[in-house]
Structure formats: structure tokens, C-alpha cells
C-alpha positions in Angstrom: 5.7 -15.0 -13.7 6.0 -12.9 -16.9 7.3 -9.4 -16.9 4.5 -6.8 -17.0 4.4 -4.7 -20.1 4.6 -1.0 -19.6 2.8 1.7 -21.7 4.4 2.2 -25.1 6.1 5.4 -24.2 7.9 3.8 -21.2 11.3 2.2 -21.4 11.4 -1.5 -20.9 14.1 -1.2 -18.3 16.9 1.1 -17.2 19.8 1.8 -19.6 23.3 2.0 -18.2 24.2 5.6 -17.4 27.7 7.0 -17.3 28.4 9.2 -14.3 28.3 12.9 -14.9 29.4 15.8 -12.8 26.9 17.3 -10.4 24.8 19.9 -12.0 25.2 18.4 -15.4 22.5 16.7 -17.5 19.9 15.2 -15.3 21.7 16.6 -12.2 23.4 13.2 -11.5 26.0 13.1 -8.8 29.6 12.6 -9.7 31.2 9.2 -9.2 33.8 11.0 -7.2 31.3 12.3 -4.7 32.9 12.4 -1.2 32.0 9.6 1.2 30.9 10.7 4.6 29.2 9.1 7.6 25.7 10.2 6.5 26.3 8.7 3.0 27.2 5.3 4.5 24.3 5.3 7.0 21.8 6.3 4.3 22.5 3.0 2.6 20.8 1.1 5.4 17.4 2.9 5.2 17.4 3.2 9.0 14.2 5.3 9.2 12.3 2.4 7.6 14.3 0.0 9.8 13.2 1.8 13.0 9.6 1.7 12.0 9.9 -2.1 11.3 11.6 -2.5 14.7 8.6 -0.8 16.4 6.2 -3.2 14.6 8.3 -6.1 16.1 7.9 -4.5 19.6 4.2 -4.1 19.0 4.0 -7.8 18.1 5.8 -8.7 21.3 3.5 -6.4 23.3 0.3 -7.7 21.9 1.0 -11.3 23.2 -1.2 -11.4 26.3 0.8 -14.1 28.3 4.3 -13.8 26.9 7.3 -14.5 29.0 10.4 -12.6 27.7 13.2 -10.8 29.5 14.1 -7.2 28.8 17.4 -8.3 27.3 15.6 -10.7 24.9 13.2 -8.0 23.9 16.2 -5.7 23.1 17.8 -8.4 21.1 14.8 -9.2 19.0 14.3 -5.4 18.4 17.9 -4.9 17.3 17.9 -8.1 15.2 14.9 -6.9 13.3 16.5 -3.5 12.9 19.8 -4.9 11.6 18.1 -7.4 9.3 16.0 -4.6 7.8 19.1 -2.5 7.4 20.8 -5.4 5.5 17.8 -5.8 3.3 17.6 -2.0 2.6 21.3 -1.9 1.7 20.9 -4.9 -0.6 18.0 -3.1 -2.3 20.1 -0.1 -3.0 23.1 -2.2 -4.1 21.0 -4.1 -6.6 19.1 -1.1 -7.9 22.0 1.3 -8.3 21.5 1.6 -12.1 17.7 2.2 -12.0 18.1 4.6 -9.0 20.3 6.8 -11.2 17.2 7.3 -13.5 15.0 8.6 -10.7 15.2 12.1 -9.3 14.2 10.9 -5.8 17.0 8.2 -5.6 19.8 9.3 -7.9 21.9 10.7 -5.0 21.9 7.4 -3.1 25.4 6.2 -2.3 25.6 3.3 -4.8 23.7 5.1 -7.5 25.9 8.2 -7.3 29.1 6.3 -7.2 29.9 7.6 -3.7 30.2 4.0 -2.6 31.4 1.1 -5.0 29.1 -1.8 -5.9 31.7 -4.4 -5.1 32.0 -7.8 -3.5 33.2 -6.4 -0.2 30.0 -4.4 0.3 27.8 -7.4 -0.7 29.7 -9.6 1.7 29.3 -7.1 4.5 25.5 -6.9 3.8 25.2 -10.7 4.0 27.3 -10.8 7.2 25.1 -8.2 8.8 22.0 -10.3 8.1 23.6 -13.5 9.3 24.7 -11.8 12.6 21.1 -10.5 13.2 19.5 -13.8 12.6 22.1 -15.7 14.6 21.7 -13.4 17.6 17.9 -13.8 17.6 18.3 -17.6 17.3 20.8 -17.9 20.1 19.4 -15.4 22.6 15.7 -15.4 21.9 14.5 -18.5 20.1 14.7 -20.1 16.6 11.1 -19.3 15.7 11.6 -15.6 16.2 14.9 -15.8 14.3 13.1 -17.5 11.4 10.6 -14.7 11.1 13.5 -12.1 11.2 15.1 -14.0 8.3 11.9 -14.3 6.4 11.2 -10.5 6.7 14.6 -9.6 5.2 14.5 -12.3 2.5 11.0 -11.2 1.4 12.1 -7.6 0.9 15.6 -8.3 -0.5 14.8 -11.4 -2.6 11.1 -11.7 -3.3 10.4 -8.0 -3.7 13.7 -6.4 -5.0 15.0 -9.3 -7.2 11.9 -11.3 -8.0 8.9 -9.0 -8.4 9.7 -5.3 -8.6 10.3 -5.3 -12.3 7.8 -7.9 -13.2 4.4 -6.9 -11.8 2.6 -3.9 -10.5 1.5 -6.0 -7.5 5.1 -6.3 -6.4 4.6 -4.3 -3.2 1.7 -6.4 -2.1 3.9 -9.4 -1.6 6.8 -7.2 -0.5 4.5 -6.0 2.3 4.9 -9.4 4.0 8.3 -8.1 5.4 6.5 -5.9 7.9 4.2 -8.7 8.8 7.1 -11.0 9.6 8.5 -8.4 11.9 5.3 -8.5 13.9 5.5 -12.2 14.1 9.2 -12.1 15.1 8.3 -10.0 18.1 5.3 -12.2 19.0 7.3 -15.4 18.7 10.0 -13.9 21.0 7.3 -13.8 23.8 5.6 -17.1 22.8 6.6 -19.3 19.8 3.0 -20.5 19.7 1.6 -17.4 18.0 -2.0 -16.5 18.9 -4.7 -14.8 17.0 -4.0 -11.3 18.1 -0.5 -11.4 16.6 -1.7 -12.9 13.4 -4.3 -10.2 13.1 -1.8 -7.5 13.7 0.5 -9.1 11.0 -2.5 -9.0 8.6 -2.9 -5.3 9.4 0.7 -4.6 8.5 0.3 -6.7 5.3 -2.7 -4.5 4.2 -1.0 -1.3 5.3 2.0 -1.5 3.0 0.3 -1.3 -0.5 -1.7 2.0 0.1 1.3 3.5 1.9 3.7 2.7 -0.9 1.2 3.3 -3.8 0.5 6.8 -2.5 4.2 7.5 -2.8 4.3 5.9 -6.2 1.5 8.1 -7.5 3.4 11.2 -6.3 6.5 9.9 -8.1 4.9 8.2 -11.2 7.2 10.0 -13.6 10.3 8.7 -11.9 9.1 5.1 -12.0 8.0 5.5 -15.6 11.5 6.8 -16.5 13.2 4.0 -14.7 10.9 1.3 -16.3 9.6 0.1 -13.0 6.0 -1.2 -13.4 4.6 0.4 -10.2 0.8 0.4 -10.1 0.2 4.0 -11.2 2.6 3.5 -14.2 0.6 0.5 -15.4 -3.0 1.5 -14.7 -2.7 5.3 -14.4 -2.8 7.6 -11.4 -6.6 8.0 -11.3 -7.3 4.2 -11.1 -4.4 3.7 -8.8 -5.8 6.3 -6.4 -9.2 4.5 -6.4 -7.4 1.2 -5.6 -5.5 2.9 -2.7 -8.7 4.2 -1.2 -10.4 0.7 -1.5 -7.4 -1.0 0.0 -7.5 1.5 2.9 -11.1 0.7 3.6 -10.2 -2.9 3.9 -7.2 -2.0 6.0 -9.2 -0.1 8.5 -11.9 -2.8 8.7 -9.3 -5.5 9.4 -7.5 -3.2 12.0 -10.7 -3.4 14.1 -10.8 -7.2 14.1 -8.3 -7.5 17.1 -11.2 -6.1 19.2 -12.9 -9.5 18.7 -9.8 -11.3 19.8 -9.2 -9.6 23.1 -7.7 -6.2 22.3 -8.9 -3.4 24.6 -10.6 -0.1 24.1 -7.4 1.9 23.8 -6.4 -0.2 20.8 -9.8 0.3 19.3 -9.7 4.0 19.8 -6.2 4.2 18.1 -7.4 2.0 15.2 -10.5 4.2 14.7 -8.7 7.6 14.9 -5.7 6.6 12.8 -7.9 4.8 10.3 -10.3 7.7 9.9 -7.5 10.1 9.2 -6.0 7.8 6.6 -9.4 7.2 4.9 -10.0 11.0 4.7 -6.8 11.5 2.9 -7.2 8.6 0.5 -10.7 9.6 -0.3 -9.4 13.1 -1.2 -6.7 11.4 -3.4 -9.3 9.3 -5.2 -11.3 12.4 -6.0 -8.2 14.3 -7.2 -5.2 12.2 -7.9 -2.6 15.0 -7.7 1.0 14.8 -6.3 0.0 17.0 -3.4 -2.8 14.7 -2.3 -0.8 11.6 -2.9 1.9 12.9 -0.5 -0.8 13.8 2.0 -2.1 10.2 1.8 1.5 8.9 2.2 2.1 10.9 5.4 -1.4 10.0 6.7 -0.4 6.3 6.3 2.6 7.0 8.6 0.3 8.7 11.1 -2.2 5.9 11.0 0.5 3.2 11.7 2.2 5.2 14.4 -1.1 5.8 16.2 -2.1 2.1 15.9 1.3 0.8 17.2 1.3 3.3 20.1 -2.3 2.1 20.9 -1.1 -1.5 20.9 1.7 -0.8 23.4 -0.4 1.4 25.7 -3.3 -1.1 25.6 -0.9 -3.9 26.5 0.7 -1.9 29.4 -2.5 -0.9 31.2 
């Protein structure tokens, strides 16, 4: 796949940047920045990891006749969390140079120089992923472990290395990482995955693009400066906002399909309420593609997913 061309005023890619003192040009962080616990933990993107872990638990809960012990459920949840953490750390490790060019990311540990981009860190990241997958395979089952591995490799390899700098549709494929988390949870309960789990995985696949593109619209200047062909950089914020709204319409429609496959009324209520809120914010963004409305749509996507996943768990427990 060829590398997507950016507008003429955009750089083709990030240029190496020498570390400068904090408060200097560009406000970059010094390479001598102190290393503390929060700096190290930030490498693993645990907030995203916890959300992905919850999607795995929702995948487990949505299986109507699953047989899994509490300990196995805990193991698959932690395996998804650790695999996501490894993928997140790899993303920051690989993108240290381009992260320095973006105001939103230039204080990350590898970008700032607070942590070294050396072989020891890379080996530790790989070891963390291997441990997560091995634990799922040994204690849960190989099918669930396979989906844990696929989720991490999709984000770390396909999205970060393969697509992010080549196409504005990078996050569409990268969104499969969340879908694989759902399937990892479902496979923990029953390796023969049924239609409800596949439909929930499809919802996660469709959720990621409008979620991330909303954030990309809000931070278009950062991505342009770093030479990353995110959708609003390539097609402009106005058109990207319309695409976000259209994608959200499709997302909400697909989120109602589990009702045809056996999901209950609590799930349907959650899908409708969360979806309506997200649609209202993306419609406002399409009408006025400003940073403020883009961030409102971004946060609405988090609300929509949280309500939906909570509805899955409550519906399964009743």
C-alpha cells in the first residue's frame, strides 16, 4: 500500500529533533527529565487498557451459555489488559520521534527522553505480551489467547508500524484491536463464538473510527506538524466531521442488531440512549467542525461505549 500524500504545506514525515530544555523552543521536555512511577506507568496507556479489558468482560458476559470460572474470567481480563499495555508501550516506543512534534504527546516518556528507547525496554515489552498470551492459553483456552494476541498485534504491528503513516484509513483497521478483545472474552466462555459476540465485536469495530477521528479533528494541527495522514489532515476537518457523523449513524444502527440475536431490553435501552447522545454530538460537529465540538463528540463516544457495555453486563446478569 502506497504512502498517502499530505497537503503541500505538510511535512512528509517527522524530522529528528534534538532535545531542548523545558520551556525552550516548542516547549519540549529535557532529555534529563526525572523518571518517576507515573512516567513509567504512562508508557502503558492503562486508561485505554482498562477500557479494552471491560470490552473483553462484556464479550464474556454476552455469551448466553458460557461456562467459565471466576478465576478464568480474571485471567482473561488481566491478559487483555497486559497485552494492551504492551501494545501501547510499543506504540510510544516506535513513535518517540513523531511524538516530539505534537503538543499533545511530546511529554511522553520516550519522546521526552525521560526513558531511553533501548533494547531492554523493547525486550520487556515483548516479554509482557508473551506472558499475557501464555497465561490466557494455559489457564483459559488457546482460542481466547489467540484473540488476545491478535488484538495486540493489530494495534502494535498493523496500525502503528504498517498503516499509521501510509493511509488516512489507518484507524479503521486499527479498530479491530477492540473487536478482538470482545472475541477473547467470548471465547473464554465458549470457543465456538456465537452471533451475539460477533455483533458486539462489529460494534467495537465501528466505534473506533468516529471516536478517534473526533480527537484527530481537535488535534489536526498536531498531526499535520508530525506528518501523520490522519483523516482531517488529508480531507479537511469539515469533510472529516461529516464522515464521523455518517459513521456514527452506521454504528448506532449496528448496535441495535443484537436485539435480533437475543439481547434483552436493557441492552436495547443502553444502545439507544448512548447512541442518541453520540449522534447528537456528531451532528453538532458536522454542522460546525470546531475543536470544542470535536472534543464534545470524542467524550460522547466514551459515554456511548460505557453505557453500551454496562447495558451488556446488566442485561446478562438479570
